[in-house]
SELO-485190 format. One record per residue (C-alpha): x, y, z; residue in one letter. Coordinates in pm, 1 decimal, always signed. Example, Ala and Ser with C-alpha at 12.3 -4.5 7.8 and 13.67 -1.06 7.14 Angstrom:
2
+1230.0, -450.0, +780.0, a
+1367.0, -106.0, +714.0, s
***
This chain:
231
-5158.2, +6179.0, -3113.8, m
-4824.6, +6037.6, -3227.9, k
-4776.3, +5669.1, -3163.0, a
-4449.1, +5727.9, -2978.2, s
-4630.2, +5938.3, -2717.3, r
-4929.1, +5718.3, -2648.9, i
-4888.6, +5473.5, -2364.7, f
-5074.7, +5272.0, -2161.7, a
-5181.1, +5077.5, -1196.5, v
-5058.1, +4761.2, -717.5, g
-4766.1, +4690.1, -501.9, l
-4606.5, +4350.3, -564.4, t
-4508.7, +4129.5, -855.7, s
-4703.5, +3811.6, -918.8, v
-4635.2, +3522.2, -1155.1, v
-4880.8, +3523.1, -1441.7, f
-5077.5, +3203.4, -1481.6, v
-5079.5, +3138.7, -1855.0, s
-5299.7, +2830.0, -1844.9, a
-5607.7, +3044.4, -1901.1, l
-5465.1, +3219.5, -2207.8, a
-5646.4, +2995.4, -2459.4, p
-5971.2, +3058.7, -2274.6, v
-5928.0, +3434.8, -2287.2, l
-5802.9, +3456.5, -2644.0, a
-6033.3, +3582.2, -2914.4, g
-6249.2, +3884.8, -2830.5, p
-6143.0, +4215.2, -2976.6, e
-6264.9, +4563.4, -2883.5, p
-6499.3, +4751.5, -3109.4, s
-6307.8, +4938.5, -3384.8, p
-6493.7, +5256.7, -3287.6, t
-6591.7, +5360.6, -2932.3, p
-6925.1, +5218.9, -2818.7, v
-6918.1, +5389.2, -2477.1, t
-6716.4, +5659.5, -2301.4, w
-6346.4, +5663.0, -2378.7, e
-6070.8, +5885.0, -2235.9, l
-5769.3, +6027.6, -2415.9, q
-5435.1, +5904.7, -2282.4, f
-5085.2, +6021.9, -2367.5, s
-4749.2, +5973.5, -2199.0, s
-4374.0, +5987.0, -2211.9, t
-4144.3, +5699.4, -2297.5, r
-4050.7, +5466.1, -2006.1, p
-3748.5, +5590.7, -1811.1, e
-3536.4, +5478.6, -1516.5, r
-3462.2, +5671.0, -1197.9, i
-3255.8, +5575.5, -891.7, s
-3366.7, +5693.2, -546.5, v
-3193.4, +5593.4, -221.0, s
-3003.8, +5315.6, -396.4, g
-3308.1, +5162.0, -566.5, r
-3391.2, +5180.0, -935.7, t
-3742.9, +5231.1, -1070.5, y
-3905.8, +5249.9, -1410.3, w
-4174.0, +5509.2, -1474.3, y
-4390.9, +5679.9, -1735.1, v
-4559.5, +6016.8, -1700.8, l
-4911.2, +6025.1, -1839.8, y
-5195.4, +6268.1, -1901.7, t
-5562.4, +6168.8, -1912.8, v
-5820.2, +6397.3, -2073.6, t
-6197.0, +6361.9, -2069.8, n
-6359.3, +6479.0, -2391.4, n
-6677.6, +6277.8, -2336.6, t
-7020.1, +6440.2, -2271.8, p
-7002.3, +6364.2, -1895.6, e
-6766.1, +6347.6, -1598.5, d
-6609.0, +6003.3, -1557.0, v
-6463.7, +5822.9, -1250.2, p
-6086.7, +5790.7, -1299.9, l
-5918.1, +5483.9, -1153.2, h
-5656.7, +5354.1, -1392.7, l
-5514.4, +5004.7, -1359.8, e
-5166.5, +5002.2, -1511.4, i
-4955.3, +4686.0, -1511.8, v
-4630.4, +4576.1, -1670.8, r
-4611.9, +4223.1, -1808.2, v
-4249.9, +4107.5, -1835.3, e
-4119.5, +3818.2, -2043.5, e
-3802.1, +3617.8, -1981.2, i
-3697.0, +3392.6, -2266.7, e
-3596.8, +3034.2, -2196.0, s
-3225.6, +2967.7, -2153.7, e
-3266.5, +2595.8, -2214.2, v
-3443.4, +2378.5, -2475.8, p
-3811.4, +2303.5, -2414.8, a
-3738.7, +1939.7, -2322.4, d
-3515.4, +2052.8, -2034.8, k
-3741.4, +2326.6, -1898.3, a
-3889.3, +2104.5, -1624.6, k
-3549.0, +1991.0, -1501.2, q
-3406.8, +2343.6, -1504.7, e
-3712.3, +2551.6, -1416.1, s
-3499.1, +2846.6, -1303.0, q
-3383.5, +2881.9, -1663.9, k
-3723.0, +2826.2, -1827.7, a
-3927.7, +3100.6, -1988.4, s
-4129.9, +3310.2, -1746.0, k
-4402.5, +3574.0, -1760.0, i
-4453.4, +3807.2, -1463.5, t
-4721.6, +4069.0, -1399.3, v
-4612.2, +4374.0, -1200.5, t
-4877.9, +4634.0, -1106.2, p
-4760.7, +4992.3, -1088.2, s
-4702.6, +5131.5, -738.6, i
-5008.3, +5335.1, -642.4, v
-4902.6, +5398.2, -280.3, g
-4578.7, +5545.9, -406.5, l
-4314.2, +5661.2, -159.2, d
-4314.9, +6040.6, -147.8, r
-3938.0, +6049.7, -189.2, g
-3961.4, +5866.2, -520.7, v
-4248.9, +6082.6, -641.5, f
-4070.7, +6404.4, -544.3, d
-3755.6, +6296.0, -730.2, a
-3956.8, +6231.3, -1046.4, i
-4146.1, +6558.5, -1006.4, k
-3822.6, +6756.2, -972.0, r
-3680.8, +6594.7, -1283.0, r
-3982.4, +6698.9, -1492.1, h
-4095.7, +7020.2, -1321.4, e
-4033.1, +7230.0, -1633.8, k
-4231.0, +7009.2, -1871.4, t
-4492.8, +6867.6, -1628.8, h
-4542.5, +7132.4, -1356.2, p
-4881.9, +6996.5, -1246.7, f
-4776.3, +6635.4, -1185.8, l
-4989.6, +6471.8, -913.6, v
-4923.8, +6164.5, -697.6, h
-5088.2, +5840.6, -824.2, p
-5319.4, +5831.7, -519.9, v
-5439.5, +6185.2, -593.3, d
-5504.3, +6088.4, -955.2, a
-5785.4, +5857.9, -842.3, i
-6077.4, +6095.9, -873.2, s
-6363.7, +6208.4, -1093.3, t
-6223.9, +6333.9, -1421.9, l
-6417.3, +6639.6, -1530.8, r
-6470.0, +6730.0, -1891.6, q
-6234.0, +6936.1, -2102.1, g
-5863.5, +6994.1, -2155.3, d
-5842.9, +7232.4, -1859.0, d
-5936.4, +6946.5, -1622.9, n
-5686.8, +6692.0, -1759.7, a
-5487.3, +6501.1, -1493.7, i
-5113.5, +6432.9, -1524.1, t
-4959.6, +6164.8, -1302.0, s
-4697.9, +5888.8, -1308.1, v
-4697.4, +5509.2, -1321.2, a
-4394.9, +5369.6, -1135.9, v
-4262.0, +5012.6, -1137.2, f
-3968.9, +4841.3, -963.6, p
-3655.6, +4750.4, -1155.3, e
-3681.4, +4449.1, -1384.8, m
-3486.4, +4125.8, -1387.3, d
-3196.6, +4177.7, -1632.1, p
-3309.5, +3864.2, -1816.0, r
-3630.3, +4039.8, -1928.6, v
-3609.3, +4080.9, -2304.5, s
-3953.2, +4232.3, -2362.7, s
-4241.5, +4379.7, -2167.5, f
-4585.8, +4524.2, -2229.4, t
-4752.4, +4805.2, -2037.7, i
-5131.5, +4769.2, -2014.6, y
-5361.5, +5047.7, -1900.9, v
-5721.1, +4977.7, -1806.4, g
-5987.5, +5223.6, -1701.8, g
-5972.9, +5433.4, -2016.1, l
-6294.8, +5293.4, -2161.1, s
-6632.8, +5172.6, -2038.4, g
-6637.8, +4891.1, -2295.4, e
-6639.3, +4542.0, -2145.0, q
-6766.3, +4191.4, -2210.5, i
-6848.0, +3897.5, -1982.6, v
-6755.4, +3543.0, -2082.8, r
-6842.7, +3216.1, -1912.5, v
-6537.3, +3029.5, -1786.4, n
-6543.5, +2687.7, -1960.4, p
-6297.4, +2556.7, -1699.5, l
-6520.5, +2646.6, -1403.2, f
-6539.9, +2352.5, -1161.9, d
-6888.7, +2336.5, -1009.2, a
-6759.5, +2088.5, -747.7, k
-6534.1, +2357.0, -598.5, k
-6623.5, +2691.7, -437.7, p
-6643.1, +2976.5, -685.2, a
-6347.3, +3210.3, -651.6, n
-6264.9, +3510.3, -867.4, e
-5896.1, +3419.8, -880.2, e
-5874.8, +3040.5, -876.0, t
-6218.7, +2923.2, -992.6, n
-6416.8, +3208.8, -1149.8, p
-6760.3, +3146.5, -1299.9, r
-6708.3, +3421.0, -1557.4, v
-6438.6, +3648.7, -1690.6, f
-6499.4, +4023.4, -1719.1, v
-6280.4, +4160.9, -1996.4, m
-6228.9, +4533.7, -2045.1, r
-6100.0, +4741.3, -2329.8, k
-5734.6, +4803.9, -2244.7, t
-5448.6, +4988.1, -2412.8, l
-5140.3, +4771.6, -2476.9, a
-4790.6, +4906.8, -2545.1, m
-4532.4, +4632.8, -2620.7, p
-4158.9, +4698.2, -2583.6, y
-3841.6, +4505.6, -2650.2, t
-3517.8, +4553.4, -2455.8, l
-3220.4, +4501.1, -2687.7, p
-2892.0, +4349.5, -2577.0, g
-2817.6, +4092.2, -2307.6, d
-2818.1, +4073.9, -1927.3, t
-2508.2, +4294.5, -1913.1, r
-2637.7, +4576.1, -2132.5, t
-3013.8, +4585.7, -2064.7, r
-2970.5, +4792.2, -1748.2, k
-2892.0, +5089.8, -1969.4, t
-3075.2, +4990.7, -2288.6, a
-3356.9, +5205.3, -2425.8, t
-3687.2, +5015.9, -2475.3, p
-3812.5, +4998.0, -2831.5, k
-4185.1, +5043.6, -2881.4, l
-4373.8, +4795.4, -3097.3, g
-4728.2, +4814.2, -3231.9, l
-4967.0, +4966.7, -2980.2, m
-5325.7, +4843.2, -2983.5, e
-5652.1, +4816.4, -2791.5, w
-5717.0, +4470.1, -2649.7, v
-5979.2, +4303.3, -2432.6, m
-5812.7, +4200.0, -2108.0, r
***
């Protein structure tokens, strides 16, 4: 598959906590599949406006060429980066202008009006497009059973200069790592005080948005180097 067609699912945006990044850095997926792995292809990210609101979306197709049927429940998120508008020594005083990373899951419970608008736009090239909720299923083997759906995200802050789309659920490969920052004096919690981290093989597609806050609303994202990561 051509790199430009391979792409890397959630309702609200959440601020990404980067403090754990050093803990999670390091592991890489196996260079060759060690368990089941699905084929994933998609279109380039596009914008669409419905009822006065703008959305970003990518159409995708998932195919199961493994020896068995596989549960399909993709987790697609967009990680957005805003560059700092002030020097590092002033970031605390002017936090609204500091660099920021935000994680936005794709909208699984997508409004039917938005889905229908996307489906109409692509009915000639993707006539069998299914709603994201309907895409959660058991993916049977073979090209004839491939599922085509859409990952939709809300509009981005115009200050976003780059973003990465991650798609999980394409591979059964995972690793478990002990959290070195786990505090035994506090209750274990998967989000704030996890005992371990479960990391899964995930497809990452990084993009840059050229221009400035005035021009990015119409700019075309530029794809960087796609790769498999453990996330």
